[in-house]
C-alpha positions in Angstrom: 17.0 44.3 -9.1 18.5 40.6 -7.7 15.6 38.3 -7.4 15.9 37.2 -3.7 14.7 33.6 -3.9 13.2 31.7 -0.6 15.6 30.2 2.2 16.9 27.0 1.4 14.5 23.9 2.5 11.7 26.2 2.8 8.9 25.9 0.6 5.8 28.1 -0.9 2.6 26.9 -0.8 1.0 28.2 -3.8 -3.1 28.1 -4.1 -3.5 24.8 -5.2 -1.2 23.5 -2.4 -3.5 25.3 -0.1 -6.6 23.8 -1.3 -5.3 20.4 -0.3 -3.5 21.8 3.2 -6.9 22.7 4.0 -8.7 19.5 3.2 -6.4 17.2 5.3 -6.9 19.9 8.0 -10.4 20.1 7.6 -10.6 16.1 7.9 -8.2 15.9 11.0 -10.1 18.5 13.0 -13.5 17.4 12.3 -12.9 13.6 13.1 -10.6 14.5 16.3 -13.2 16.7 17.5 -16.2 13.6 16.6 -13.8 11.7 18.6 -13.8 14.0 21.7 -10.3 15.7 21.1 -9.8 19.0 22.3 -7.6 21.3 19.9 -4.7 23.2 21.3 -1.5 25.3 19.9 1.8 25.3 21.3 4.7 28.2 21.1 6.5 27.9 18.3 9.4 28.4 20.3 10.7 26.2 23.7 13.1 26.6 26.0 16.4 24.0 24.5 16.2 22.3 28.1 12.8 20.8 27.4 14.4 18.4 25.0 17.8 18.0 26.8 17.5 18.1 30.5 15.1 14.9 30.8 17.1 13.3 27.7 13.7 12.9 25.8 15.5 13.6 21.9 18.7 11.4 20.7 21.7 13.6 19.9 21.2 13.1 16.4 17.8 14.9 16.4 19.2 17.6 18.8 22.1 18.4 16.6 19.2 18.8 14.0 16.9 21.7 15.9 17.5 25.8 15.1 18.5 26.9 18.6 19.6 30.3 19.8 20.2 32.9 22.6 17.1 34.4 23.8 18.3 37.6 25.4 16.6 39.3 28.0 18.4 41.6 29.6 22.0 40.6 30.8 20.8 36.7 31.2 19.3 34.5 28.3 17.8 31.4 28.0 18.8 28.8 24.8 15.7 28.1 22.4 14.7 26.3 20.0 12.0 26.5 17.0 10.1 23.0 18.0 11.5 20.1 16.5 8.5 18.0 17.6 5.1 18.0 18.7 4.5 15.6 21.3 7.1 16.8 23.9 5.4 20.4 24.0 2.3 19.1 24.2 3.5 16.8 27.2 4.5 20.0 28.7 1.7 21.5 28.0 -0.3 19.2 29.8 2.0 19.1 33.0 2.1 23.1 33.2 -2.3 23.6 32.3 -4.2 20.3 32.6 -2.3 18.3 35.5 -5.2 17.6 37.8 -6.9 16.0 34.5 -7.2 12.2 34.5 -7.4 11.9 31.0 -6.8 14.4 28.2 -7.6 13.7 24.6 -5.7 16.3 22.3 -4.8 17.5 19.1 -3.0 20.1 17.1 -2.4 21.1 13.8 1.1 22.9 14.2 4.7 23.5 11.9 7.9 21.3 13.2 11.5 22.2 12.3 14.4 20.2 11.6 17.8 21.5 9.8 18.6 19.5 6.8 22.6 19.9 5.8 21.6 19.7 1.8 18.7 22.4 1.7 17.4 20.1 -0.8 14.8 18.3 1.9 12.0 20.4 3.7 13.3 22.1 7.0 10.1 22.8 7.8 7.4 20.5 8.3 3.5 20.1 9.0 2.2 17.5 11.3 -1.3 16.7 12.5 -0.9 15.1 16.2 -3.4 13.8 18.5 -2.2 12.7 21.9 -4.4 10.5 24.8 -2.7 11.4 28.1 -4.0 9.0 30.9 -5.1 6.7 28.8 -4.7 2.8 29.3 -2.9 0.4 26.9 -3.8 -1.2 24.6 -7.4 0.2 24.9 -5.9 3.9 24.3 -3.3 2.6 21.6 -6.5 0.7 20.4 -8.2 4.3 19.8 -5.7 6.1 18.2 -4.8 3.8 15.9 -8.5 3.8 14.6 -8.2 7.5 14.9 -5.7 7.9 12.1 -6.6 4.8 10.0 -10.3 7.2 9.9 -8.8 10.0 9.0 -6.3 9.1 6.3 -8.8 6.8 4.6 -11.1 9.9 4.2 -8.6 11.5 2.7 -6.8 9.2 0.8 -6.5 8.0 -3.0 -4.7 5.2 -2.0 -4.9 2.1 0.4 -3.4 2.8 4.0 -1.2 -0.1 5.7 0.0 -0.5 9.3 3.5 -1.5 10.1 2.9 -2.5 13.6 6.0 -2.8 16.7 6.4 -2.9 20.4 10.3 -0.9 21.9 8.4 -2.2 25.4 9.5 -6.0 24.1 13.4 -4.8 23.8 13.6 -2.3 26.7 11.8 -5.6 29.3 14.7 -8.1 27.6 17.6 -5.8 28.4 16.4 -5.3 31.7 15.4 -8.9 32.7 18.6 -9.7 31.1 20.6 -8.0 34.1 22.4 -5.3 32.3 23.6 -2.3 33.9 21.6 1.2 33.2 24.5 1.7 30.9 24.5 -0.8 29.1 20.9 -1.2 28.2 20.7 1.9 27.2 23.7 1.4 24.7 21.9 -1.7 23.7 18.5 -0.1 23.2 20.4 3.0 21.0 21.8 0.4 18.7 18.3 -1.6 18.2 16.3 1.9 18.2 18.8 2.4 15.1 17.8 -0.9 13.3 20.1 -3.0 14.5 18.3 -6.1 16.8 21.3 -8.5 15.9 23.1 -6.5 18.7 20.8 -8.4 21.5 22.9 -11.5 20.2 26.2 -10.0 21.3 25.1 -9.9 24.9 27.1 -13.0 26.8 25.3 -15.0 28.8 21.8 -15.4 27.2 19.4 -18.0 28.3 18.3 -20.5 26.0 15.9 -19.6 23.7 16.3 -15.9 23.6 19.0 -16.2 20.1 15.9 -18.4 18.5 13.5 -15.5 19.7 15.6 -12.4 18.3 16.6 -14.2 15.2 12.6 -15.3 14.5 11.8 -11.5 15.2 14.9 -10.0 12.7 14.2 -13.2 9.6 9.8 -12.8 9.7 7.9 -10.2 9.2 4.4 -11.0 10.3 0.3 -10.5 8.8 -1.7 -12.8 11.3 -2.2 -14.0 15.0 -0.3 -17.3 14.2 2.8 -15.3 14.1 2.6 -13.8 17.7 1.6 -17.3 18.9 5.1 -18.1 17.5 7.0 -15.4 18.9 5.2 -16.4 22.8 6.4 -19.9 22.4 10.1 -18.9 21.7 10.2 -16.8 24.2 11.8 -18.0 27.5 9.5 -18.2 30.3 11.9 -15.7 32.6 11.0 -12.9 30.5 7.5 -12.2 31.8 7.7 -8.5 31.0 8.4 -9.1 27.6 6.0 -11.6 27.2 3.1 -9.2 28.7 4.5 -6.4 25.8 3.9 -9.8 23.0 0.4 -10.0 24.4 -0.5 -6.2 24.6 0.8 -6.0 20.6 -1.2 -9.3 19.9 -4.3 -7.8 21.4 -4.1 -4.5 18.3 -3.5 -7.4 16.3 -6.6 -9.0 17.0 -8.4 -5.6 16.6 -6.9 -4.6 13.5 -7.7 -8.5 11.7 -11.2 -8.2 13.4 -11.9 -5.1 10.7 -9.9 -6.3 8.1 -7.1 -3.8 8.6 -4.1 -5.1 6.7 -0.7 -4.7 8.8 2.3 -6.2 9.3 4.1 -6.7 12.2 7.9 -5.5 11.7 10.1 -5.3 14.9 12.8 -3.1 13.0 10.3 -0.4 12.4 10.7 0.8 16.2 13.9 2.8 14.7 13.6 6.5 15.6 10.9 5.8 18.4 13.7 7.6 21.0 11.5 8.6 23.8 8.5 5.5 23.2 7.8 2.6 25.9 5.4 0.2 24.3 3.6 0.4 21.4 4.6 1.6 18.4 3.3 1.8 14.7 3.7 3.6 11.5 1.0 4.8 8.5 2.2 3.5 4.6 0.2 3.9 1.7 2.4 2.6 -1.7 5.5 2.4 0.3 5.5 6.1 1.7 5.2 6.8 5.5 2.5 9.3 6.0 2.7 9.0 10.2 3.9 7.4 13.1 2.6 7.2 16.9 3.2 4.7 19.6 3.1 5.0 23.7 5.5 7.2 25.8 4.2 6.6 29.6 7.8 7.7 30.8 7.6 11.2 29.2 5.1 13.1 31.6 7.6 12.4 34.4 10.8 13.3 32.7 9.4 16.8 32.3 8.2 17.7 36.0 4.3 15.8 35.8 2.7 13.0 37.5 3.4 9.3 36.4 1.0 8.8 34.2 0.8 6.7 31.0 0.4 8.3 27.3 0.4 7.5 23.4 -0.4 10.0 20.6 0.1 10.0 17.0 1.4 12.4 13.9 0.2 12.3 10.4 2.8 14.7 8.0 0.8 16.3 6.0 3.3 17.5 3.2 4.0 13.6 2.7 0.2 13.2 2.8 -0.5 16.2 0.0 0.5 14.3 -3.0 -2.1 12.0 -2.7 -5.0 13.3 -1.4 -8.4 12.5 -2.3 -9.6 15.9 -3.6 -13.3 15.0 -4.2 -16.0 16.6 -5.5 -17.0 19.0 -3.3 -15.1 22.2 -4.4 -17.5 25.3 -4.4 -18.9 26.6 -7.8 -16.6 29.3 -9.0 -18.6 32.7 -10.6 -17.6 35.2 -12.2 -19.7 38.2 -11.7 -20.1 41.6 -14.0 -22.6 43.9 -14.4 -24.0 46.2 -17.4 -25.6 48.7 -14.7 -24.3 52.4 -15.3 -22.4 54.2 -12.4 -22.8 55.1 -9.7 -25.0 52.3 -8.9 -22.8 49.4 -10.7 -20.8 49.1 -7.8 -23.1 49.0 -4.8 -25.6 46.1 -7.2 -22.4 44.1 -7.7 -21.1 43.7 -4.2 -24.9 43.2 -2.8 -25.5 40.2 -5.7 -21.7 38.6 -4.8 -22.7 39.0 -1.1 -26.0 37.1 -1.9 -24.5 34.4 -3.7 -21.5 34.0 -1.4 -24.4 33.0 1.4 -25.6 30.7 -0.7 -22.3 29.0 -0.6 -20.7 30.0 -4.0 -17.4 31.2 -4.4 -17.9 34.9 -6.3 -15.3 36.8 -8.2 -16.0 40.3 -9.6 -14.9 41.1 -13.3 -12.7 44.0 -12.4 -12.2 44.4 -16.1 -8.3 42.8 -15.6 -8.7 40.3 -18.4 -7.9 37.1 -15.5 -7.6 34.0 -17.0 -8.7 32.2 -13.8 -11.3 29.5 -14.4 -14.7 29.7 -13.2 -18.0 27.4 -13.9 -20.4 29.9 -14.5 -20.9 33.6 -15.7 -23.3 36.0 -14.6 -24.2 39.7 -16.0 -26.5 41.8 -14.2 -28.6 44.3 -15.9 -31.5 46.7 -14.9 -34.8 46.7 -16.3 -36.4 49.9 -15.1 -35.8 49.5 -11.2 -35.8 45.7 -11.3 -32.3 43.9 -11.5 -32.2 41.1 -14.0 -29.5 38.4 -14.2 -27.7 36.8 -18.0 -26.3 33.3 -17.0 -23.9 31.5 -19.1 -22.6 27.8 -17.9 -19.3 27.9 -19.3 -19.4 23.7 -19.3 -22.4 23.6 -21.4 -22.5 26.6 -23.2 -26.3 27.0 -22.5 -26.8 31.1 -21.7 -30.8 32.3 -20.0 -31.2 36.1 -20.1 -33.3 38.4 -18.0 -34.1 35.9 -15.5 -34.6 36.6 -12.0 -33.0 35.9 -8.5 -35.2 32.9 -7.9 -34.7 31.2 -11.5 -30.6 32.2 -10.8 -30.3 30.4 -8.2 -32.4 27.2 -9.2 -30.5 27.0 -12.4 -27.1 27.4 -10.1 -28.5 24.3 -7.9 -29.4 22.2 -10.6 -26.2 23.1 -12.6 -23.9 22.1 -9.7 -25.2 18.3 -9.0 
């Protein structure tokens, strides 16, 4: 019979992969809950027009969504496999929590995006947190700090932050008197990484070209860089200056806690529906997550005019560098020398007691399993009393005929 492979772009998660995934998920869920965020889960299927009617995703991203017609009688709606976590969360808020002035929400969900070669993953797991109603820059600061605390808890290597601000570009284009169409075209080029496009706009006020060149040529790591930017920005661009001051507040916060950061305005690439502060989290050159402010998104999908911001961490990118720690449970292989029919009853009873103490227990079924374990415990019977033979596979030491109390004492002392 022909072996049927998994789908291209799909990935099987092996038991050791799942251990790391659950560690990431547990750290994320625990810290989000401690920070006052509430967990939600949105449907895997969403209507396509959630992502198209408001123009929330670029044509390039929309070209990669998995979409099909969901028939309902003689008519149907075109649906997609969820390509993004923030937009469904915004829809969730509008539909379920519109009267809440401030919502702190988080999710762990899979996202789908078509990739033509099949060599890269088409399914990605994201850990996302969203604050709907949080004011800038306090809301931005809280989310950055939350993300850093999560990453520092689960990472082996140090994490750095790359900062930008989409609002600077949007404000500049608007204050230059461009039409809506011209603004959209210029912003698209800027968000694709081509900041120099601003220098092609005719009728620029004196000093703007110098400001743009400073943004392009320098990547700052200090408050002094922000002062230089503000000093060369022409006075007329008041809204852009306010955006720089928002960014400066975050810079001051990160400097105050000794967190490494980099200001890189080119890093705004790919933030289609964001309006303000944007940021990316790096470790050893790999992007582990990103986020930012999207104050216009909730109104675009039918909600009230309310500010919002959020971030997503990419579990598949964190997985290879996760800190597995030393808190793994002790594995026990449990066997019995007691005759049937009492054999299985005693095995299940003892296994249940050990599991209640937090140990991972596998019952020896005589199948020759080669899975690793730390302890080997064998049950035998002396009169009506069950006794235990314990072997520590790490040291080779053995104790025979011990009581349950002594067994637990040895397990606890040996697990330290």
